[in-house]
Backbone as ProteinMPNN parsed JSONL, in Angstrom:
{"seq_chain_A": "MRLVAETGQHPEQVCRACVRQVRRWSDNPWSRLLAIEALEPYAPPMREFSGRWIPAAIQSWARTLTFYREPAGADAPGELVASLPLTVALGGGDCDDLATAQATIALTLGLRARIGYLWTAPDYAAAHIVCAVSPDWAGSPGWLIADPEVAEPADPGAWPGIRWFDCGRLLGDPTTEPTNAHRVRPAPYDRPWRR", "coords_chain_A": {"N_chain_A": [[11.677, -3.957, 13.492], [8.381, -2.861, 13.741], [5.354, -5.337, 13.223], [2.62, -5.074, 13.226], [0.567, -2.413, 14.01], [-1.113, -0.84, 16.32], [-3.683, 1.357, 16.935], [-6.475, 3.983, 16.888], [-10.482, 3.514, 16.323], [-11.407, 5.809, 14.552], [-11.366, 6.126, 11.063], [-10.06, 7.62, 10.25], [-7.905, 7.647, 11.545], [-6.697, 5.12, 11.697], [-6.367, 5.306, 8.688], [-4.103, 6.926, 8.876], [-2.46, 5.036, 10.027], [-2.173, 3.387, 8.808], [-0.636, 4.383, 6.419], [2.009, 4.885, 7.755], [2.622, 2.55, 8.062], [2.952, 1.724, 5.786], [5.357, 3.422, 4.579], [7.019, 3.166, 6.686], [7.73, 0.089, 5.794], [8.125, 0.247, 2.84], [11.087, 0.268, 2.035], [12.257, -2.034, 2.659], [14.069, -4.533, 1.763], [12.662, -6.822, 1.887], [10.149, -6.425, 1.746], [10.412, -5.96, -1.072], [10.915, -8.249, -2.651], [8.878, -9.504, -1.754], [7.041, -8.56, -3.169], [8.093, -8.197, -5.485], [7.87, -11.296, -5.892], [4.57, -11.395, -5.665], [3.688, -10.224, -7.616], [5.0, -11.119, -10.214], [3.327, -13.701, -11.22], [1.084, -12.242, -12.703], [2.236, -10.708, -14.475], [2.094, -9.172, -17.652], [2.944, -10.207, -21.338], [5.523, -8.642, -22.853], [5.059, -7.309, -25.388], [2.076, -6.609, -24.953], [2.322, -4.532, -22.864], [1.26, -1.972, -20.651], [0.077, 0.998, -19.059], [-1.521, -0.246, -17.294], [-1.352, -2.011, -16.04], [0.018, -2.703, -14.108], [-1.527, -1.817, -11.46], [-3.888, -3.882, -11.842], [-2.591, -5.953, -11.306], [-1.991, -6.058, -8.768], [-4.105, -5.755, -7.682], [-5.454, -8.173, -8.545], [-3.793, -9.685, -7.0], [-4.494, -9.244, -4.412], [-6.623, -10.329, -4.665], [-6.583, -12.982, -3.913], [-5.791, -13.122, -1.469], [-7.244, -13.569, 1.639], [-10.18, -12.6, 3.443], [-9.967, -10.992, 6.574], [-12.174, -10.452, 9.546], [-11.682, -7.669, 12.053], [-10.738, -8.819, 15.524], [-13.673, -8.158, 17.645], [-15.292, -6.634, 20.287], [-15.218, -6.052, 24.143], [-12.414, -6.301, 25.086], [-11.354, -6.373, 22.765], [-8.184, -4.805, 20.706], [-8.713, -3.003, 19.679], [-8.445, -1.236, 16.196], [-6.347, -2.726, 14.578], [-3.386, -2.502, 12.001], [-1.973, -4.213, 9.92], [1.244, -5.076, 8.577], [2.749, -5.592, 5.306], [4.61, -8.104, 5.208], [3.505, -9.158, 7.609], [0.202, -9.784, 6.296], [0.841, -11.587, 4.16], [1.865, -13.292, 5.7], [-0.109, -14.309, 7.017], [-2.047, -14.772, 4.979], [-4.124, -12.398, 4.794], [-6.202, -10.664, 5.825], [-8.573, -7.658, 7.182], [-9.907, -4.893, 5.351], [-7.94, -2.619, 6.17], [-5.288, -4.045, 6.13], [-5.481, -5.157, 3.667], [-4.927, -3.071, 1.861], [-3.117, -1.637, 2.902], [-0.922, -3.392, 2.423], [-1.234, -3.364, -0.481], [-0.782, -0.847, -0.873], [1.715, -0.995, -0.398], [3.174, -2.572, -1.872], [2.985, -0.892, -4.165], [4.557, 1.7, -3.551], [6.754, 0.245, -3.063], [7.309, -0.265, -5.603], [8.054, 1.406, -7.144], [5.896, 3.162, -7.667], [3.202, 5.809, -7.192], [1.191, 6.031, -4.248], [-1.77, 6.148, -2.666], [-3.633, 6.253, 0.331], [-7.224, 5.766, 1.398], [-10.574, 6.159, 2.88], [-14.037, 5.319, 3.043], [-17.553, 6.06, 3.898], [-19.809, 3.603, 4.385], [-21.919, 3.102, 5.668], [-24.818, 4.672, 5.723], [-25.563, 6.214, 8.481], [-23.316, 6.372, 9.091], [-22.034, 4.314, 10.413], [-19.797, 2.283, 9.673], [-16.828, 2.087, 8.13], [-15.192, 1.979, 4.628], [-11.573, 1.124, 3.941], [-9.335, 1.739, 1.353], [-7.438, 1.278, -1.591], [-4.984, 3.829, -3.541], [-3.641, 3.568, -6.511], [-1.255, 5.376, -8.581], [0.828, 4.986, -11.532], [1.782, 7.176, -12.68], [3.13, 7.988, -14.974], [4.384, 9.016, -18.777], [0.864, 8.864, -20.561], [0.064, 7.455, -18.702], [-2.972, 5.583, -17.029], [-3.529, 7.57, -14.898], [-4.903, 7.981, -11.613], [-5.983, 5.331, -10.028], [-8.292, 2.748, -8.477], [-7.299, -0.102, -6.634], [-9.221, -2.148, -5.559], [-10.244, -5.218, -3.914], [-12.579, -5.945, -3.866], [-13.905, -4.985, -6.07], [-14.504, -5.512, -9.889], [-12.909, -4.378, -11.573], [-9.834, -2.168, -11.786], [-10.669, 1.226, -10.739], [-11.684, 4.061, -11.208], [-11.249, 6.779, -9.294], [-13.538, 9.169, -9.1], [-15.183, 7.519, -9.417], [-16.181, 7.52, -7.146], [-17.414, 8.79, -4.951], [-16.683, 10.661, -2.327], [-14.229, 9.926, -1.046], [-11.907, 9.847, 1.662], [-8.63, 11.09, 1.383], [-5.305, 10.046, 1.999], [-2.048, 10.729, 1.531], [0.807, 8.641, 0.162], [2.965, 9.128, -0.98], [5.329, 8.401, -3.338], [8.325, 5.951, -3.588], [10.311, 5.955, -4.975], [12.271, 8.217, -7.485], [10.968, 10.74, -6.696], [10.67, 13.868, -6.505], [9.61, 15.548, -4.752], [9.367, 14.391, -2.544], [11.043, 13.4, 0.119], [13.172, 11.063, -0.128], [12.927, 7.882, 1.937], [14.932, 6.826, 3.243], [17.344, 8.608, 3.279], [18.659, 8.924, 5.922], [19.986, 6.59, 6.137], [22.328, 6.79, 4.381], [25.583, 6.278, 3.908], [29.099, 7.226, 3.631], [31.289, 7.244, 1.132], [33.849, 4.682, 0.715], [36.58, 5.672, 0.096], [36.721, 8.055, 0.899], [37.112, 7.52, 3.729], [40.499, 8.311, 5.056], [42.303, 6.375, 6.155], [41.918, 4.044, 4.999], [42.802, 4.05, 2.562]], "CA_chain_A": [[10.486, -3.463, 12.739], [6.861, -3.72, 13.982], [4.441, -5.47, 11.963], [1.512, -4.384, 13.855], [0.402, -0.873, 14.299], [-2.343, -0.293, 16.692], [-5.026, 2.477, 16.373], [-7.87, 3.609, 17.344], [-11.438, 2.806, 16.055], [-11.38, 6.064, 13.905], [-11.329, 5.664, 9.83], [-9.246, 8.68, 9.84], [-6.62, 7.295, 12.806], [-6.519, 3.997, 11.224], [-5.376, 5.506, 7.508], [-2.769, 7.534, 9.2], [-1.472, 4.0, 10.561], [-2.111, 2.441, 7.103], [0.593, 5.2, 5.824], [2.897, 4.396, 8.327], [2.929, 0.961, 7.757], [3.597, 1.806, 4.307], [6.673, 3.897, 4.748], [7.983, 2.081, 7.409], [7.892, -0.898, 5.002], [8.344, 0.287, 1.608], [12.056, 0.368, 1.698], [12.782, -2.928, 3.055], [14.096, -5.425, 1.209], [11.865, -8.168, 1.814], [8.734, -5.932, 1.259], [10.884, -5.517, -2.97], [11.167, -9.41, -2.997], [7.55, -10.211, -1.709], [6.22, -7.357, -4.143], [7.784, -9.113, -7.433], [7.151, -12.549, -6.209], [3.488, -11.158, -5.574], [2.904, -9.787, -8.926], [5.212, -11.796, -11.433], [2.259, -14.425, -12.1], [0.459, -11.505, -12.854], [2.868, -9.809, -15.927], [2.025, -9.689, -19.224], [3.969, -10.286, -22.016], [5.984, -7.536, -22.955], [4.115, -6.75, -26.625], [0.919, -5.95, -24.536], [2.474, -3.974, -21.897], [0.343, -0.981, -20.591], [0.077, 1.348, -17.61], [-2.783, -0.027, -16.289], [-1.432, -3.832, -15.887], [0.414, -2.889, -12.247], [-2.558, -1.379, -10.585], [-4.277, -4.636, -11.776], [-1.607, -7.195, -10.892], [-2.022, -5.732, -7.434], [-5.587, -6.327, -7.416], [-5.421, -9.529, -8.675], [-2.809, -10.623, -6.155], [-5.468, -8.914, -3.318], [-8.145, -10.907, -4.291], [-6.049, -14.284, -3.496], [-5.97, -12.826, 0.066], [-8.712, -14.063, 2.57], [-10.907, -11.513, 4.382], [-10.387, -11.633, 7.992], [-12.742, -9.425, 10.202], [-10.573, -7.547, 13.269], [-11.949, -9.16, 16.847], [-14.403, -7.22, 18.476], [-15.571, -6.964, 22.083], [-14.621, -5.701, 25.375], [-11.364, -6.794, 25.219], [-10.351, -6.24, 21.748], [-7.1, -3.714, 21.385], [-8.76, -1.383, 18.915], [-7.873, -1.713, 15.047], [-4.719, -3.408, 14.258], [-2.847, -2.543, 10.99], [-0.496, -5.43, 9.724], [2.373, -4.688, 7.132], [2.956, -6.329, 4.244], [5.014, -9.531, 5.373], [2.371, -9.969, 8.13], [-0.654, -9.656, 5.807], [1.38, -12.198, 3.376], [2.327, -14.723, 6.333], [-1.27, -14.692, 7.678], [-2.637, -15.224, 3.936], [-5.177, -11.861, 4.472], [-6.811, -9.531, 7.069], [-9.269, -6.746, 6.743], [-9.763, -3.837, 4.634], [-7.136, -2.382, 5.879], [-4.513, -4.708, 5.85], [-5.107, -5.475, 2.304], [-5.058, -1.429, 1.506], [-1.901, -1.199, 3.043], [-0.012, -4.198, 1.423], [-1.649, -2.992, -1.857], [0.075, 0.224, -1.032], [3.49, -0.888, 0.288], [3.773, -3.007, -2.712], [2.941, 0.124, -5.316], [5.504, 1.892, -3.531], [8.721, -0.369, -3.421], [8.107, -0.496, -7.443], [8.446, 2.669, -7.592], [5.035, 3.9, -7.867], [2.871, 6.657, -6.127], [-0.199, 5.068, -3.666], [-2.262, 6.87, -1.482], [-5.222, 5.315, 1.367], [-8.315, 6.417, 1.742], [-11.556, 5.576, 3.3], [-15.114, 5.975, 2.721], [-18.467, 5.517, 4.693], [-20.365, 2.75, 3.901], [-23.466, 2.688, 5.676], [-25.818, 5.567, 6.017], [-25.241, 6.806, 9.618], [-21.646, 6.55, 9.335], [-21.499, 3.261, 11.373], [-19.072, 1.927, 9.35], [-15.945, 2.805, 6.878], [-14.069, 0.696, 4.071], [-10.461, 1.446, 3.698], [-9.367, 1.319, -0.048], [-5.839, 1.643, -2.026], [-5.642, 3.774, -4.913], [-2.25, 3.625, -7.368], [-0.804, 5.297, -10.103], [1.967, 4.404, -12.13], [2.616, 8.29, -12.809], [3.867, 8.502, -16.485], [3.748, 9.138, -19.781], [0.17, 7.996, -21.138], [-0.756, 6.432, -18.037], [-4.49, 6.09, -16.664], [-4.049, 8.432, -13.411], [-5.029, 7.316, -10.474], [-7.193, 3.622, -10.301], [-8.651, 2.314, -7.001], [-7.222, -1.179, -6.612], [-9.657, -2.682, -4.141], [-10.521, -6.427, -4.14], [-14.507, -5.868, -3.74], [-14.118, -4.34, -7.505], [-14.059, -6.048, -10.785], [-11.324, -4.084, -12.045], [-8.683, -0.882, -11.136], [-11.765, 1.938, -11.238], [-11.356, 5.815, -11.314], [-11.48, 7.389, -7.916], [-14.295, 9.995, -9.527], [-16.644, 7.017, -9.617], [-16.581, 6.69, -6.082], [-17.202, 10.274, -3.917], [-16.208, 10.742, -1.045], [-13.576, 9.699, 0.019], [-10.951, 10.975, 2.242], [-7.484, 10.197, 0.279], [-4.02, 10.512, 2.948], [-1.2, 10.642, 0.223], [1.536, 7.796, 0.746], [4.169, 9.435, -1.665], [6.527, 7.614, -4.008], [9.507, 5.999, -3.141], [12.076, 5.84, -5.99], [12.351, 9.167, -7.892], [9.519, 11.972, -6.644], [11.242, 15.393, -6.414], [8.472, 16.426, -4.072], [9.097, 13.484, -1.316], [12.366, 13.162, 0.635], [14.084, 9.629, 0.032], [12.628, 7.589, 3.436], [16.059, 6.322, 3.432], [17.83, 9.282, 3.043], [19.556, 8.895, 6.841], [21.173, 5.616, 5.503], [23.476, 7.053, 3.581], [26.821, 6.276, 4.611], [30.367, 7.74, 2.826], [31.756, 6.051, 0.7], [34.63, 4.322, 1.475], [37.446, 6.599, -0.555], [36.81, 9.112, 2.469], [37.977, 7.486, 5.038], [42.16, 8.523, 4.839], [43.043, 5.297, 6.737], [41.462, 2.924, 4.034], [43.301, 4.349, 0.893]], "C_chain_A": [[9.006, -4.009, 13.222], [5.999, -3.875, 12.789], [2.846, -4.929, 12.009], [1.38, -2.778, 14.14], [-0.962, -0.878, 15.305], [-2.783, 1.181, 16.798], [-6.024, 2.892, 16.991], [-8.911, 3.489, 16.249], [-11.491, 4.253, 14.666], [-11.379, 5.887, 12.329], [-9.552, 6.529, 9.896], [-7.876, 8.475, 10.791], [-5.983, 5.912, 12.151], [-5.692, 4.258, 9.322], [-3.877, 5.984, 7.607], [-2.154, 6.345, 9.913], [-1.043, 3.199, 9.331], [-0.848, 3.129, 6.581], [1.74, 5.007, 6.363], [3.533, 3.568, 8.082], [3.673, 1.127, 6.792], [4.719, 2.361, 3.84], [7.247, 3.481, 5.627], [8.48, 0.741, 6.72], [8.316, -1.224, 3.767], [9.681, -0.023, 1.015], [12.657, -0.702, 2.224], [13.052, -4.009, 2.014], [13.938, -6.367, 1.225], [10.46, -7.587, 1.43], [9.43, -5.973, -0.503], [10.565, -7.026, -2.784], [9.398, -10.233, -2.593], [6.3, -9.727, -2.916], [6.587, -8.084, -5.693], [7.387, -10.528, -7.314], [5.594, -12.574, -5.818], [3.173, -10.988, -7.045], [3.163, -10.323, -10.327], [3.979, -12.796, -11.931], [1.509, -13.599, -12.944], [0.98, -10.574, -13.916], [2.637, -9.807, -16.96], [2.823, -9.674, -19.862], [4.633, -9.012, -22.339], [5.596, -6.71, -24.361], [3.009, -6.206, -25.944], [1.08, -5.311, -23.122], [1.85, -2.62, -22.008], [0.182, -0.337, -19.482], [-0.926, 0.555, -16.731], [-2.321, -1.85, -15.962], [-0.47, -3.625, -14.442], [-0.734, -2.671, -11.285], [-3.837, -3.111, -10.414], [-3.865, -5.917, -11.182], [-1.582, -6.917, -9.427], [-3.439, -5.89, -6.581], [-6.191, -7.606, -7.148], [-4.989, -10.054, -7.346], [-3.689, -10.55, -4.629], [-6.343, -9.834, -3.303], [-7.579, -12.74, -3.923], [-5.789, -14.521, -1.909], [-7.113, -13.149, 0.56], [-8.699, -12.823, 3.371], [-10.893, -11.688, 5.566], [-11.15, -10.817, 9.055], [-11.506, -8.808, 11.572], [-11.508, -8.105, 14.584], [-12.291, -8.226, 17.264], [-14.631, -7.869, 19.623], [-14.8, -5.987, 22.543], [-13.217, -5.291, 25.266], [-10.626, -6.662, 24.169], [-9.625, -4.655, 21.96], [-7.399, -2.832, 20.342], [-8.357, -2.54, 17.695], [-6.537, -1.676, 14.862], [-4.118, -3.28, 12.795], [-2.041, -3.53, 10.812], [-0.051, -4.571, 8.299], [1.877, -5.564, 6.283], [3.644, -8.083, 4.419], [4.163, -10.032, 6.506], [1.279, -10.367, 7.415], [-0.281, -11.245, 4.97], [1.688, -13.9, 4.321], [0.973, -14.984, 6.929], [-2.13, -15.227, 6.394], [-3.606, -14.158, 3.866], [-5.08, -11.201, 5.424], [-7.837, -8.713, 6.021], [-8.97, -6.021, 5.459], [-8.304, -3.175, 4.67], [-5.749, -2.783, 5.413], [-4.316, -5.121, 4.398], [-4.356, -4.115, 1.685], [-3.738, -1.082, 1.875], [-0.888, -2.13, 2.527], [-0.353, -3.864, -0.107], [-0.28, -1.445, -1.654], [1.891, 0.085, -0.92], [4.171, -1.352, -0.979], [4.085, -1.778, -3.924], [4.527, 0.967, -4.637], [7.159, 1.613, -3.895], [8.276, -0.432, -4.931], [7.958, 0.56, -8.04], [6.692, 3.551, -7.898], [3.89, 4.791, -7.126], [1.419, 5.71, -5.99], [-0.625, 6.255, -2.538], [-3.745, 5.563, -0.651], [-6.011, 6.338, 1.589], [-9.673, 5.924, 2.287], [-13.013, 6.363, 2.88], [-16.375, 5.148, 3.592], [-19.063, 4.427, 3.936], [-21.843, 2.19, 4.34], [-23.835, 4.557, 6.198], [-25.673, 6.413, 7.1], [-24.024, 6.628, 10.269], [-21.032, 5.123, 10.616], [-20.31, 2.62, 11.028], [-17.753, 2.087, 8.091], [-15.347, 0.91, 6.453], [-12.575, 1.495, 3.905], [-10.031, 0.942, 2.007], [-7.973, 2.171, -0.063], [-5.864, 2.429, -2.954], [-4.053, 4.069, -5.402], [-2.059, 3.838, -8.603], [0.418, 5.585, -10.339], [2.565, 5.761, -12.695], [3.849, 8.541, -14.256], [3.479, 8.405, -17.597], [2.535, 8.385, -20.114], [-0.275, 6.998, -20.572], [-2.325, 6.829, -17.797], [-4.669, 6.649, -15.38], [-4.192, 7.613, -12.574], [-6.59, 6.073, -10.544], [-7.184, 3.339, -8.638], [-8.309, 0.44, -6.98], [-7.664, -1.796, -5.668], [-10.526, -4.236, -4.685], [-12.059, -6.556, -4.26], [-14.751, -5.822, -5.56], [-13.766, -4.993, -8.707], [-12.686, -6.175, -11.388], [-10.631, -2.64, -11.591], [-9.949, 0.314, -11.331], [-11.155, 3.481, -10.675], [-12.067, 6.392, -9.925], [-12.633, 8.388, -8.106], [-15.292, 9.144, -9.31], [-16.647, 6.79, -8.267], [-16.231, 8.067, -5.314], [-17.154, 10.06, -3.176], [-15.714, 10.356, -0.327], [-12.357, 9.968, 0.183], [-9.501, 10.172, 1.776], [-6.241, 11.072, 2.079], [-2.64, 9.686, 1.565], [-0.197, 9.483, 1.062], [2.976, 8.334, 0.368], [4.6, 8.601, -2.536], [7.947, 7.412, -3.454], [10.585, 6.32, -3.899], [11.76, 7.201, -7.231], [11.282, 10.58, -7.751], [10.439, 13.165, -5.632], [10.385, 16.148, -4.944], [8.591, 15.516, -2.583], [10.663, 13.304, -1.05], [12.446, 11.629, 0.607], [13.642, 9.174, 1.663], [14.084, 6.841, 4.149], [17.212, 7.195, 3.487], [19.221, 9.207, 4.679], [20.451, 7.865, 6.98], [22.277, 5.701, 4.961], [24.931, 6.83, 4.123], [28.256, 7.047, 3.836], [30.661, 6.472, 2.448], [33.068, 5.885, 1.176], [36.126, 4.851, 1.061], [37.679, 7.747, 0.333], [36.97, 9.201, 3.462], [39.69, 7.459, 4.514], [42.867, 7.087, 5.551], [42.725, 4.124, 5.829], [42.234, 3.433, 2.736], [44.61, 3.551, 0.801]], "O_chain_A": [[8.573, -5.158, 13.138], [5.833, -3.146, 11.811], [2.132, -4.517, 11.095], [2.355, -2.125, 14.513], [-1.996, -0.941, 14.64], [-1.946, 2.079, 16.7], [-6.563, 2.092, 17.756], [-8.421, 3.351, 15.129], [-11.637, 3.718, 13.567], [-11.419, 4.658, 12.386], [-8.408, 6.134, 9.672], [-6.9, 9.212, 10.647], [-4.762, 5.751, 12.16], [-4.767, 3.589, 8.861], [-2.887, 5.711, 6.928], [-1.14, 6.681, 10.524], [-0.009, 2.616, 9.005], [0.066, 2.358, 6.287], [2.684, 4.923, 5.577], [4.747, 3.561, 7.88], [4.861, 0.804, 6.757], [5.186, 1.949, 2.778], [8.431, 3.344, 5.322], [9.581, 0.3, 7.052], [8.739, -2.319, 3.396], [9.769, -0.459, -0.133], [13.859, -0.479, 2.368], [12.061, -4.356, 1.372], [14.748, -7.148, 0.726], [9.677, -8.307, 0.811], [8.469, -6.034, -1.27], [9.335, -7.002, -2.748], [8.943, -11.261, -3.094], [5.251, -10.224, -3.327], [5.852, -8.395, -6.63], [6.748, -11.088, -8.205], [5.16, -13.708, -5.612], [2.334, -11.725, -7.565], [2.403, -10.268, -11.294], [3.653, -12.656, -13.11], [1.185, -14.116, -14.013], [0.238, -9.664, -14.284], [3.127, -10.802, -17.495], [3.829, -9.154, -19.379], [3.953, -8.097, -21.875], [5.835, -5.503, -24.4], [2.819, -5.056, -26.339], [0.202, -5.461, -22.271], [1.801, -2.046, -23.096], [0.103, -1.142, -18.554], [-1.052, 0.786, -15.528], [-3.159, -2.709, -15.687], [-0.343, -4.633, -13.746], [-0.819, -3.414, -10.308], [-4.424, -3.442, -9.384], [-4.607, -6.76, -10.677], [-0.996, -7.807, -8.811], [-3.717, -6.063, -5.395], [-6.925, -8.062, -6.271], [-5.717, -10.77, -6.659], [-3.651, -11.475, -3.818], [-6.875, -10.243, -2.272], [-8.442, -13.59, -3.707], [-5.638, -15.571, -1.284], [-8.099, -12.998, -0.162], [-7.751, -12.186, 3.829], [-11.708, -12.508, 5.99], [-10.231, -10.301, 9.69], [-10.585, -9.539, 11.938], [-12.717, -7.895, 14.679], [-11.515, -7.28, 17.398], [-14.394, -9.019, 19.992], [-14.013, -5.259, 21.938], [-12.861, -4.115, 25.341], [-9.402, -6.758, 24.266], [-9.961, -3.733, 22.703], [-6.592, -1.964, 20.009], [-8.106, -3.743, 17.756], [-5.765, -0.724, 14.982], [-4.48, -4.29, 12.191], [-1.262, -3.73, 11.743], [-0.606, -3.864, 7.457], [0.83, -6.2, 6.401], [3.184, -9.057, 3.823], [3.988, -11.25, 6.541], [1.038, -11.536, 7.716], [-1.131, -12.117, 5.147], [1.721, -15.059, 3.909], [0.921, -16.103, 7.439], [-2.94, -16.116, 6.657], [-4.363, -14.413, 2.929], [-3.999, -11.037, 5.989], [-8.0, -8.84, 4.808], [-8.091, -6.335, 4.656], [-7.57, -3.105, 3.685], [-5.105, -2.158, 4.571], [-3.205, -5.393, 3.942], [-3.284, -4.202, 1.087], [-3.166, -0.227, 1.198], [0.141, -1.573, 2.143], [0.496, -4.226, -0.922], [0.784, -1.266, -2.247], [2.851, 0.787, -1.239], [5.272, -0.935, -1.339], [5.168, -1.704, -4.505], [5.563, 0.793, -5.278], [8.109, 2.15, -4.465], [9.254, -0.758, -5.604], [7.76, 0.718, -9.244], [6.703, 4.666, -8.42], [3.628, 4.179, -6.09], [0.786, 5.055, -6.818], [0.07, 6.98, -1.826], [-4.39, 4.581, -1.018], [-5.71, 7.494, 1.887], [-9.764, 4.773, 1.862], [-13.15, 7.534, 2.527], [-16.299, 3.962, 3.912], [-18.763, 4.369, 2.744], [-22.603, 1.369, 3.826], [-23.152, 5.339, 6.859], [-25.635, 7.591, 6.745], [-23.707, 6.682, 11.457], [-20.038, 5.058, 11.34], [-19.611, 2.302, 11.99], [-18.223, 2.221, 6.961], [-15.179, -0.196, 6.967], [-12.697, 2.704, 3.711], [-10.42, -0.135, 1.555], [-7.494, 3.045, 0.659], [-6.803, 2.127, -3.69], [-3.321, 4.756, -4.689], [-2.372, 3.123, -9.555], [1.113, 6.29, -9.607], [3.7, 5.706, -13.169], [4.953, 9.077, -14.358], [2.406, 7.845, -17.82], [2.732, 7.171, -20.071], [-0.79, 5.996, -21.069], [-2.872, 7.876, -18.145], [-5.674, 6.403, -14.712], [-3.676, 6.499, -12.662], [-7.737, 6.137, -10.986], [-6.316, 3.637, -7.817], [-9.24, -0.266, -7.368], [-6.879, -2.149, -4.789], [-11.271, -4.288, -5.663], [-12.535, -7.497, -4.895], [-15.587, -6.487, -6.172], [-12.548, -5.16, -8.764], [-11.855, -7.052, -11.625], [-11.366, -2.056, -10.795], [-10.27, 0.243, -12.518], [-10.291, 3.719, -9.831], [-13.273, 6.38, -9.674], [-12.962, 8.68, -6.956], [-16.374, 9.647, -9.007], [-17.173, 5.711, -7.996], [-15.078, 8.431, -5.081], [-17.641, 8.961, -2.912], [-16.083, 10.212, 0.839], [-11.619, 10.292, -0.748], [-9.328, 8.954, 1.81], [-6.383, 12.06, 2.8], [-2.516, 8.585, 1.029], [-0.281, 9.345, 2.283], [3.97, 8.138, 1.067], [3.877, 7.614, -2.395], [8.645, 8.309, -2.982], [11.615, 6.874, -3.516], [10.78, 6.939, -7.927], [10.947, 11.275, -8.71], [10.708, 13.189, -4.431], [10.721, 17.172, -4.35], [7.973, 15.906, -1.592], [11.432, 13.081, -1.985], [11.724, 11.001, 1.381], [13.932, 9.942, 2.581], [14.2, 6.432, 5.304], [18.25, 6.594, 3.763], [20.423, 9.405, 4.504], [21.469, 7.937, 7.668], [23.156, 4.841, 5.006], [25.192, 7.605, 5.044], [27.609, 7.838, 3.149], [30.521, 5.329, 2.884], [33.545, 6.717, 1.949], [36.994, 4.387, 1.802], [38.774, 8.297, 0.444], [37.037, 10.185, 4.199], [40.06, 6.648, 3.665], [44.065, 6.893, 5.343], [43.434, 3.135, 6.019], [41.918, 2.757, 1.757], [45.249, 3.534, -0.251]]}, "name": "protein", "num_of_chains": 1, "seq": "MRLVAETGQHPEQVCRACVRQVRRWSDNPWSRLLAIEALEPYAPPMREFSGRWIPAAIQSWARTLTFYREPAGADAPGELVASLPLTVALGGGDCDDLATAQATIALTLGLRARIGYLWTAPDYAAAHIVCAVSPDWAGSPGWLIADPEVAEPADPGAWPGIRWFDCGRLLGDPTTEPTNAHRVRPAPYDRPWRR"}
């Protein structure tokens, strides 16, 4: 599997590459192991369990990573979107790498995730890629932006102008076809020579 996806410079292309990386890596066993190891230190005691802890834990974990800028210049390959394993191995990345890692962890744990961009300069010279997570169960707070730049998970309504790209949900989402449907094998008892 590819650890890095090369894309153009426009934030919409970058977000689409992020979503492809998230969908590619969210059903990977290594991603599940990395997600559990990453969020384990931030899990609350069971008596204090609420719907906000997973987005807050994803955000707290992302704050432990280092922010790296993409290489710039004439010979730079363009925007590179790293997968969750590569981001963890490098100990960080730029905003699209962190958003991809956060969304991969969310999907791996069965939550919904989406990636979006907003322009950070008035002349549309720079954009910032963010991840929003939704636990999507009864009593959940709804969509929360889990960005390392913000103090705590924020409501996406507080950040107007974000263009969102849905990553889906890996487990139990009736509106999204499972990403590993092509890997289902017939049961051993369906083979007459094995009876």
